N, C-alpha and C positions, 0 to 999 in steps of 0.2 A: 894673649888672657888663655888660662887654663881653663878646663870644658867642666860644668859646673849642674849640676845638677834639681834645676826645679819646682819645685813643685806648686800647683795655686788650687784655687772652688773661689764655686759661685756662695752666695749670698747666704743662700737657701742654702749649698752644702751636695747636694742632688747629686752635681758631675763633683768629678775630682779628677787631676795635672801632674804628670811630669812631666817637662820639657829639659831633658836632657843633650850639653850639647856646649860653644862657644860662644856666652853673648856677646855677637860683632855690631850693634847697634844700639843707639837709645837715646831718643828723643824726644820735645813735648813740640804736637803737633798742631800745631793753630790755624787749619784749611779749616773750610765750610763745613765740611762731609765727614773730621771728628768733632769738632764742634757738638752740629749735630748728632751722629749716635751717641756720646756722652751728654746733652745736654749740659757744657763747660764750652771753661774758655776755653782748652786745648785736648786732648789725650795723652798721655804720659805710651807710650808702649817699645817695649822690649826686641827686637831681631837675633837669638840660639839658631847659628849651624848647628844642624843638629836632629832631635828626632823631638816626639813627641805622642805618648800615652797615654791614656784615659784608664784611670784608677777605678773612675767608675761612675755612669751615669752617663756613656758618651750617645745613650735614643736618648739624650733630656736637654741634644744639644743641635740649634738647628741656627740655620745661615742663610741673610741674607745678604745678594748682589747685585750692585745699583747697574742700574741695566748698563749706562752707559761709563760706565768704569772699568777701565784698562782692570789697576788695583787695587780697587778698593771693595772690602771688602768687612760681612759685621756676622761674629760668630756669638750668640750668647745661648744660656740657657732658659729653657721656653718654659720654664715654674715662673722665678725668680727677673728672665725677662738683664741676668746678669753679662755681660760681656768676657769672651768665653776666645782664649789664642785659636789657631785652625795653622798648619801645617802650608805651604807655600812650594810646592815642589820643583816649579819648574827656578829655585834661587835652594834650592836643600837652607826656608830661612822655617823657624817656630816665627810666626806674628802675634807678641801679646802683651795683651792692654798690663800693662803696670800696677796695677788699681784690683787684677785679679790677681796677685803671685800673694804666696802664705809665708812667703821663704824669702833675704834678702838678697840682687845679686850684688854682683863684685864692679860688672859694672856702672856708675854710675850717669844720670845722664847729658849728654853732650853736645847739646845744640835745641835748637829751638827750631822748626823748620818754619816751612812758609809762615813767614811772621807780617806779610807783606797782609795777608790775611783778617793779618788780629782785631779779636771785637776790644775797640775802646775803655772798655770795661774789663778789658782781660788784663791777666798780669802779668811785672814785665821778672826776669833774672839775668838785675844785669853780666852779670859772673859768667853765661850763656851766651855762646856764640847765636848769630842770624844772618838766617838766610829767605829770602824769598824765599826760595821752594827746596828743590832737596840742597844737602850738598854735593860737590862734587867727588 
């Protein structure tokens, strides 16, 4: 996949960003943490190998790290509460909540992960593979 520049923003417009790099993974995650942080049946998360640049509002971005979680954190706008991306240095990845994007990524969702944690009322999509946890 080719490098892509993806721009996004929060609901109130106070925060704007651009993630530049190669989209690597795009998953719908049904784990309980993603359900709680989104208030929905799953989170749609895009992972881009590259950089994250804040166009405006970086001072409006807060992060909550779940104390007992190895990889889970939630970045959000302190004004409107919209989820926002975060850079994960140990993997050189930008974690992007796909709903925050203003641009269309070239990569489409590849799978549903943590499907064993899916709520009975949550949506399903037969065209996507499902994994009980992270895929290999």
